[in-house]
C-alpha positions as CSV (number, residue, x, y, z in Angstrom):
1,M,16.8,26.0,50.0
2,T,16.7,22.2,49.5
3,Y,13.8,19.9,49.8
4,A,15.3,18.4,53.0
5,Q,15.7,21.8,54.5
6,T,12.1,22.7,53.7
7,M,10.9,19.4,55.2
8,D,13.0,19.9,58.4
9,R,11.2,23.2,59.0
10,T,7.8,21.6,58.3
11,V,8.2,18.8,60.8
12,A,10.1,20.8,63.4
13,H,7.1,20.9,65.7
14,S,5.9,17.4,64.9
15,P,5.4,14.8,67.6
16,V,7.5,12.3,65.5
17,N,11.1,12.5,64.5
18,D,12.3,13.0,61.0
19,V,13.0,9.3,60.2
20,T,9.5,8.3,61.4
21,Y,7.9,11.0,59.4
22,D,9.9,10.1,56.3
23,L,9.0,6.4,56.6
24,M,5.3,7.3,57.0
25,Q,5.4,9.6,54.0
26,A,7.2,7.1,51.8
27,L,4.8,4.3,52.9
28,T,1.8,6.6,52.1
29,S,3.2,7.3,48.6
30,K,3.7,3.6,48.0
31,L,0.2,2.7,49.1
32,E,-1.2,5.5,46.9
33,A,0.8,4.1,43.9
34,I,-0.5,0.6,44.6
35,E,-4.0,1.8,44.6
36,A,-3.5,3.7,41.3
37,Y,-1.8,0.7,39.6
38,E,-4.7,-1.6,40.6
39,F,-7.1,0.9,39.0
40,Y,-5.0,1.4,35.8
41,R,-4.4,-2.3,35.2
42,E,-8.2,-2.8,34.8
43,D,-8.1,-0.6,31.7
44,A,-5.0,-2.3,30.2
45,N,-4.2,-5.5,28.5
46,G,-1.2,-7.3,27.1
47,E,2.2,-5.8,27.8
48,V,0.7,-2.8,29.5
49,R,-1.3,-4.9,31.9
50,Q,1.8,-7.0,32.6
51,L,3.7,-3.8,33.4
52,F,1.2,-2.7,35.9
53,D,1.2,-6.2,37.4
54,D,5.0,-6.0,37.7
55,L,4.8,-2.6,39.3
56,L,2.2,-3.9,41.8
57,V,4.5,-6.7,42.9
58,E,7.5,-4.4,43.3
59,D,5.6,-1.7,45.1
60,R,3.9,-4.2,47.5
61,R,7.3,-5.6,48.3
62,Q,8.7,-2.1,48.9
63,A,5.6,-1.1,51.0
64,E,6.2,-4.2,53.2
65,R,9.8,-3.1,53.7
66,L,8.8,0.4,54.6
67,L,6.2,-0.9,57.0
68,E,8.7,-3.1,58.7
69,A,11.2,-0.3,59.0
70,L,8.4,1.9,60.4
71,R,7.5,-0.7,63.0
72,T,11.2,-1.0,64.0
73,E,11.6,2.7,64.2
74,L,8.5,3.0,66.5
75,R,9.8,0.3,69.0
């Protein structure tokens, strides 16, 4: 059984459709990653700190895209 098949079964009785659920889950994952990177960057310096800064910029941009897609899906 694939991951998608498993997830379809999980949300079969959900009040939201699969696309909405997927967007919500992806956004949640991005927001959790952003929180983690903010925490990790405080311990880092030099190139590692820059890496976390770069990841923060990228993930914030992607989170905004996911949020906009979710808003569109909910309209």
